N, C-alpha and C positions, 0 to 999 in steps of 0.2 A: 385698091389703091396703090399697093407696091407697084404693080405693072404700070400704072399711070405716072408714078414718081419717076421710074426708070425711063419711061419713054418720053414724057413731056416735062420733067423736071417740076412737077407741081402736083400736089394731091387733089384728088377730087373726091367728092361725096360719093361713095359707092353702095351697093347693095350686094347681097351673096350672088355669086355667079351662078346662073342657070345655063347649063350647056357649057359653052366655052367662048373665050375671046382670044384672038390672035392679033399680037402686034409686032412689027417688024421695024427696026430702027438701028442707028449706029450710035454706039457710045465709044468715043475715043476712036481707035482704029478697029474696034470690034463690031462686026455686024451681028446683030441679035434677032433670033425669032423666038418670042415668048409666047407661051400658051398658058392661059388662065382657064383651068379646067374646074368645073363645078364639083362639089363634093357630095351631091346626092347619090344615093346607091346605085342608080342606073349608070352614072358616069364613072364611079369609082371603080367598076368592073372593067373599065376600058382605059384606066390610067396607064397600065403597062405599055399599051400599044403606042401612046404618045411619047413614052421614054426611050424608045429604041432610037439609037443613033444620036442621042443628046450628049452634049458635052458637060452638062451641069443639070442638076435637078434642085430647085428651090422648093421646099415644102413649107407653106406657111399655114399656121393656125390662128383662128380668131380668139385672141386672149380675152375678149369680152364674152365668150361663151365657154365657161369652164366645164359645163355639163358635156361638151363634145370632146374634151381632151382624151378620154379613154378610148374613144372610137377613132380618133386622129391617130393616136399611138398604134393602135392595132393595124390600122390600114398602112401606115407608113411601114410597118414591120412587113406586112404582106408583100408590099411594093418592092422592098429590099430582098425578101426571100424569093420573089418571083424570078430574079435573075436578069429581067430585061434591061436593067439599068447597068448591070456589069460593074465596072470600076468607076462609074460616073461619080464625081465629087457631089 
């Protein structure tokens, strides 16, 4: 939903991402290419590949799924420790 709001300025009913979605759009004077990458195990192992060369990483967690918070935290720390995002905010 966040990607839809950023790109289209309106929320859409969504389901968890399987695989990935890419949107390219302009926000003010900034051209953005945003990747919405699924959190299934198979895709998590590829996250660091998609972060190379990024200017920003936005890591979102579904607050309606508190049972997934511990895994989300662990995976975020793995991504940060991997070094592929360097000094990316």
